[in-house]
Phi, psi and omega in degrees: 000322182294322178294322177297317179298319178299317181296320179295317178298316180296318179297318178299316180297317184293333185254015173297135179302148184300332182293341180265356182273176185294156176274098178237159180059031176270324176291144178297146178253149178210172173275150176305317184297322179298335180256016173084018181238128176289140181301328181299330178290322178293318177300316180300320178295311181300314181297320182291319179295316182288346179266356181299138180290152178049044181217131171246112179282129178261323178199151169219130176232132177244123184238129173227139182053035177080007183237141177285121181250357176187142179201141176224148175222082185304134178303138014266017182275164184208156186297335184279353184279129170284161170220153167283137190242022173044235189284354167304332179305325186301319184294328175293326174297318178302320177296319180296321178298316178299322178293320179293325176294317178297332178274007180060030177261350190204153174227153178298330184272359178299138180278132184300319185299332184291342181277343187226056184300327183285348184251001184284151174294164182299323179246122183257121180287159177300324181291320176295319179295333183272345184297131184243171174303320179301321180297326177289322182294324183254016175062042177233041185295334186092356179263128177290126184302138175234092187287347182267344186302317184294344181277344189235354184227152177259339181262072188297318182295315180299316180296320181295313184289344179274353184282155176300144183237121171280178181299117180297150175087357185261324189229137177278123175223104184294125188208121179296336180293334177300315179290329177295316179298321177296322176299317179295321179295316178302318179294322179297317188272341181257340182079011176219158180297160177306315181297314180296323178295317178292325175300315181296316190268324186236306192297313181295314176300333180265006183053049170254094184250338180269078187211145177214171181208134178298153183240137183281169174300339181269358176091015177250147170300141191292344169073289183287350178199177169098354175291137185235109196205166181266163178298317182292329175290324172299320179297320177300317180296319176300319178294324178300315179290320179301321184265024174057040175085004181268136177221116179049048176083359180245137179275091182281323181235129184305134180299325179296325179288319177301320179297319178293315180303318189265006176260156181297124177245332179210148164283136182250237183255150171051047177065015175271161180237154184233139174263228172259100177058036167200165187258143168269138188257169181289334176287127188307126176081357184268156176226164185221128167269124197225132178231153181300151182067001169106072165230129184222137166242105183262127185238118181240092185300323185293338177255001182052049186229148170231135175235125178251131176229130169236143186196176169235115189209161171249350184276157184294140182296347177300324180299316179295316180298317182296327176297320177293313182297318191267332186254338184251303189300319180298340183272351183280118182249183185263353183239152179290152179242171179260121178299143179220215184293331178295324178292321177297321177295318178300315179303319181290313185294326183301335182262359188243357178294139180212140175287150182298133175276167176297143182258151177141189182275163185284334185205169176212146180296335183290341185301322185296340180282345187238351185297128178077358182274150179276133177244109180278129185253151171288167182303138184210164185294340183273352182074016178283122177272317180205161177227156165219149184241133175244118184262108178251167177302117177059027180202139174235132176251121177254117177267125182252130171246121181266163181296333180278003177097350180293139178228130180205161179254140168244134185248135182236128182260156176269119182057027174201159176265125173249140186250148180225148168270132184239119180270057177203183183262146180279169172300151183220134185282350175239163188223051178289156175301137180067025178303148184078349178298126184099351180250123181259145173274199000283161177260150184251134183236132175250135184225151172218160183218164172196140176275116181278335175203183181306322186239015182235120182245131177251132174241144171239135180227128173246124175273090200286340174249037169223257171194332193293152173226140177236137166251120186241121177247121175265131171244114185264131177215086184055240183277350182261137179230134178245128176253124171250120186242129173249127184249123175053045178065015180297142178281348180268111179281141175260121182255128180235127178271141178226158179221133179286129181230161182281332179204163178245124178284145182280000000 
């Protein structure tokens, strides 16, 4: 029955009308040479990014003079897949604040406490009373970040406003809650959620319709994280900032606000500078929209270029930025070039990038002892109650039963990625209350497998329209099974004990 359900879900997905699918291939395309960039420089960037250690590249888009001159989506990823973009979300909040100011609904000098009188502590300190919208925008609220608070409480605003406040405007303290409070303020002054306000003002005019945003327990878009969007839509947003808020001849975002956002507002860490909810970069005049685990919108006005990178990585984003600064931008000139063999090579390579599949042998004699058997698991962070494995020729199907009753199949191919639709939620590196609220599935999972030894099976899973990646190693020892799971290249393995049983009680 589960296989039939998977086929029905897949068939439904394949026959969705094109009008309901993602907005891809909307930006104009051109050759690198026509825009003054040699194809070899684009190839060098792609090759260098895909060679980074402990990094899985999901997408790279290079835009010059408003045209896409190179793009890759290494298999199993594809241009139509959305991703959660963590702190890239913050810069969109910054744009919404600027729009609300332009609509005379908000001022930089407005005091934060005045928006939430019912949530204030009994005694209001002078520093809390002095905190302004500007302090939230440049991460100088005076409140020491508490990254765990959102995981254990539902009244985030009340908890935030009750914290001790140092003198606002003096010290940079990067905090996702600052952007969350701004999201709540935007909703208060506009009468609509942050997402709906951006749809009205930016997204709909830019034809960004395949977009969602997580919602907090208090009913506000999460602001500092939770935006769910495509790479090409990120590129559109980058172009909007590059062009000082202008889109197809219309001033969607005030140019004066874009200038403020992208100008130095605070010194941050390690000699870096911060604007309004985005970073100023080491390359002169450039700025970066930056998210955890690797999402970047790099904007270089002097070269009239935007570079979008999405990935799953543990390494510092400076490495990725330096590849753009050092291998791509110096090659961008003012005159058109003639495409040659390098452009033909680029065309070929763009379609052949692939993430590494699981390594090992195609089969093992031990498989027949476990095929179709139930493996009861100890309590674990994924909510998996039990698993069963079906070993088919060059394919393994893992059926997952969760504690909440959800049942779904994940399919793993040998030396290839096989994809499945999953009517459940993927792993998530953060754990706020009500996480995923506002995000609809189904989620898509790509898998590959390889037998590393007689009794050791390795599975790789990419949640391709989210961000997460899992490496799962099964160690079989008669009735006992040990799962070692590595999440998003983390060096800390999660070990889950399992036991083969004849049946699972409900």
